[in-house]
N, C-alpha and C positions, 0 to 999 in steps of 0.2 A: 314609500319614500326611501331612496337609497342614499345614504351618507356614510361617512367614516364611522359614525356612531351607531349605525343600525344594529350592531351586535348587542346593544343594551336594550332591555325590555322597557316598556313605558310605565314605570312605577314611580310615584312621588313619595319620597320618604324623608324623614328628618332624624338627626342624630341627637341622642341625649348624653349628657355628661356621665362619666363613669367614676366609680370610686376605686381606690387601691385594692380593696378587698374583693372587687368584682361584682358589686351590687350597687344599685341606685334606686331612688324613689322618684316617681314622676311628679312633676308639678301639675296641679289640677288645671285643666283648660289651656295648657301651653305645652307644645311638643318638645321644647328645648329648655335646658336649664339656663341660669342667668349668665353663663359664660358664652352663650351664643350672641353674636353681635354683627351688625353691619359696619363696614368701614367705608370712608369716603372714597369715591372713585378718583382716578387719576387720568389725565389725558392719554389717549392712545397715540403713541409715537412710533414712527418707522424704525425698526431695528436696522442698524447699518450692515449691509451685506458686504462681507469681506472678500469672499471668493467661492467658487465652486470647485470641489475636489475632482480632478479629471478621472475618467474611467470608472465612475461609480454609478452610472445610470442603469446598469443591468443587474444590480443587486435586488433581490426580492426580500428586502430587509423587514423582518418582524421587529427587530430592534437593532440599534447600533450603539456600542459602548466605546467612547474615545478615551484613550489613556496613553499619555506620553505621545509618541509619534505613531501610534497604532489605532486603527479602527477595527473593532471586533464585531462582525456582523452575524447576527442570528438570522439565518435564512428561513424562508417559509415557502412551502410548496415546490420544493426542488426534487420531488420524486422520492424523498427519503434517502437520498444519497449522502449529502453532507449537511450538517447542521450549522457549523460555524465557518466563516471565512475571515481571514485576517488581511488587512490592507495597510499600506503606508499612507498615513493621513496627509502627508505633504505632497507626495507625487501621485498618489492613487494607485501605485503598483500593488498588484495582488500577490500576497506572500504565501498563499496556500489555503486549502480547505481541509478542515480537521473535524474530529469527533464524529465518525460515521455512525449512522443509525443502522440497526440490523438486529440479528438474533444472537450474536456472539456474546460470551460472558462479560466482555469489556466494552460492548457497544452501547451507546445511548439509544433510547427510543425517541419518538417524536414528542413524548410528554416530558420535556426537559425544561426546568425553570432555574434561573440563576439564584444562588443563595448568598452571593456577596459580590462586591465590585472587584475588578482586576487589581491585584496588589502584588508587591514584591515580597518574597520569602527567600532569604539567603541569596539575594541578587537575581532570582528567577521570577519572572512574571507568571502568576498563577491566577486561576479563577475557579470557583466551586459551582457545581450544578446539582440539582436534585432531580432524579428521574422518577416521576410520579408513577409510572407503570411498573418499574422494577424496585421501587423503594430503596434506591441506592444514591449515595453521594459520590459524585465524580469530581476529583480535583485535577483540573487540566493544567499542565505545565506548558504555557504558551511559548515562552522563550525557547525551550528545548524542542518543541514541535517545529518552530520556524527553522531552527538550525538543521534538524534532521529531515524535515519534509514529511514526517509521519506523526500521527497522533501519539502524544506522550502524556500519560497520566501519572501524577504523584501518588494517587491512591484511588481505589474504588471500594467503598465500604457499604454494606447493607445496613439499613437503619432499623431500630426496634419498631415493631408494629404497634400502632395505636388503634383502639377500637372506634374512636370518633372520627368524623369526617374532617380531614385536614387539607387545607388548600396547598400550602407548601411552607417549608422552613426557610428562614433567612437569618444570617449571622447578626446577632445583636452585639456581642462582645466575645471575649475568649471563652466564657463559660456558658453563655446562653444563646438559644435560638429564639427568634420571633416566629410564632406560628399563627396562622390565620385560619380559623374554622369558618366554613361557609354557612350562611343562613339558609334555611329551608322553608319554602312557602307551603301553606296548607289552606284548604278551602273548607268552610263549614258546609256540611251536607244540607241541601235544601235551602241554602241561603246564598245571596250574592256577595256577602261579605267575605273577607279573607284575612289571613294572619301571616306573619313572617317570623320565624324563629330568629332570635337575635344572633348575629354572627359574633364571634369572640376573638379577641386578640390575646394570645397566650405567650408567656415566657417559659421556655422549657430548657432544662439542662442538656447540654450537648452530649454529655457522656451516655446518658440512658433515657433521655427525653422525659424524665420525671417533671411534673408541673411545679414551677416556682411561683407563678403569679398569673392571674387571669383577669381580663377586663371585658365586661359585657358591653357591647355596642348596641344599645336599644334602638329600635326603629318603630315608627308609627306610620300608619297610612294617613294621608291627608284627604283622600277621597276614595270611593269605591272604584275598582277597575275590573275589567273582565279577567276571569281566571287565567286565560292563556297569556295575558300580558304581565303576570306577576314576575317581578325581578327577584331571583333567588339570591343574588349577591349584590346587595344595595350599596356597598362601598367598594371603592377602587382598591387595588392591591396596595397594602401598606408598604411604606418606605421608611428606612431607618436613617436618621441624621448621622453624619460622620462621627459626632460626639457620642452617639449611642444612648443619649438620654431623651430623645424625642422620636416619636413614631408619627408619620404623616400619612393621611389618606384622604382622597376626595370622595364626594357623595354623588352617586349616580343620579342622573336626571335633574340635578340642581348644581349650579356653579358654586360649590361650597368646599372650603378646605378645612380639614380637621387636624389639630395638632395635639397629640396625647403626650403628656409628661410621664415618663416611665416610673419615676419615683413616687410622685404625688397622686398619680391617676387622674389629674385634672385634664379635661378636654376643652380646648378652645376651638369653637366652631365659628367660622367667619365667612360672610358673603359680602360682595361688593354692592353698594347701594345702586339700584337701578338695574342690576343684572337679575331680573326676575323672568323665569322661563314659563312660557305658555304651555298648556297641557300637551299640545301636539308638536312642540318644538324639540329639536335635538341639539341644543346648545349647552354643553356641559364639559367638564374637564375629562380628558381621556388618558392623560399620562402625567406622572409625577416624577420629579427629580429633586435630589437634595445635595447641596454642597455645604461647606463649612458655615456659610453665612445666610444662604437663601434657599427658598423652596421655589421651584419652577414648575408651572402647570401649563400643559398644552391645551389650548382652547380653540378647536377648529370650528369657528363660527361661520358656517356656510350659509349663503343667502339664496342658493339655487339648488334644485334637485339634480341628482346624478342620473344621466341617461344610461342606456344599455350598450350603445355602440362604442367603438374605440374612440371615434372623434368626439362623441358626447362626453365620455369620461375624461378625455384629455382636456376638453374645454372647461369641465367642472373644476379641475385642479388648477387651471389657469385663472379663472374668474374669482374663485374664493381664496381667502387668505387666512392662515392660522394666526392666532394671537398667543403670546406667552405672558401669563400673569405671574409676577414675582412677589413673594411674601417673605418677611423675616420670620424668625421662630417665635415671635410674640403675636403673630397673626396680623401684623400690619402690612398693608399693601405698599410695596416699594415702587412698582410701576407696571404699566401695560404696554406691550410691544407688538407691533404688527410685522409679520414676516412677509417675504416676497411671494409666497405661494402657500398652498394647502398641503400640509405634511402629515405623516402618520407616526413618526417616531422622532425623538430628540435625544441629544446627549449634551452634557456640559462638562468641560474640562479646562482648567487654567483660565477661567474668566471668559471662555468662548463657548458659544452655543452652536451645535451642529444639528441640522434637520434634514430628514430624508423621507421620501415617499416611494414605495416599492414600484419599480419598473416605470417610473414617470419622470424622473429627473435625477440630477446628481446630488450627492451629499453636499450641503451648502453650509458654509461657516458664517456666523453672524457675531457682531459685537454689540452687546447691550449697554456698554458703557458703565458697567457695575464694577466696583472695587471692593 
């Protein structure tokens, strides 16, 4: 079965509450602590389509970040020539492609992850990226790059090396990074059972990456599965709330949102009543966004299989529709919204939601009516 979610393995997992010290005790016979809860469903309503941004149908967007009047596109599969393109979000005008990949000392590689959102420093728009292949932090000056037409970096700095497996750093505040260590699956010899090493969320000092705090994210299997289907990373990429006091991540294979309080270590795990996933289904969250008030989760609930021909793939994206589930930071469901198509990436800025699917349609602006 080919869907947008086929990159995830078919593992059923559950999240346990963590403590501030990084340890927790399991409750006998129950996979989640008492702060796991179901919330009442809300009616699915159509999101108001505001407009399609012209000239954006040819971007192969792995992700799009909208900030002010700019759309910053992280391209995928462009032959390793350019990683990021910048467009005017109002007119769709292409303002240039920057941050080339290659082998030069200041080139990014294809293994680049954002470490913060675009933001202003002394009037210049900048964004940070971590190159997992070179273990370097690139701080890209977007404003200066647009003016000059060339890639302009504020700095390129190599990071201290860590012995453990790190997914990537993300800026939590002026002093700390959020680090996410991946879980590792293992199989018992001569047995069909399997185990998963707990992934960890860590807070590390930005100066030297020394460990400030660690949270274990325990996982349990709900059923035995084939070894080749084990999911090594059972939680989605963590996101940081703009306030810096909450860390948010979804759960692979289940439509579950998890909100970790940085100070107390309390984890609120929430699912919507009725959204129970069958073993062979591929309905779960695939993208998370945070703004000052809300958490936005992309939920591509497809009802048909994707074919292999161009026409079949085009029809798949026309027939199926993405949903956006919105929660507040207490884990309450604010609303469920149906978009006009099936998308692969979303961005939120100034109360507007933008959605795009690579090479299949234009960047589309929606209004969810949230204040």
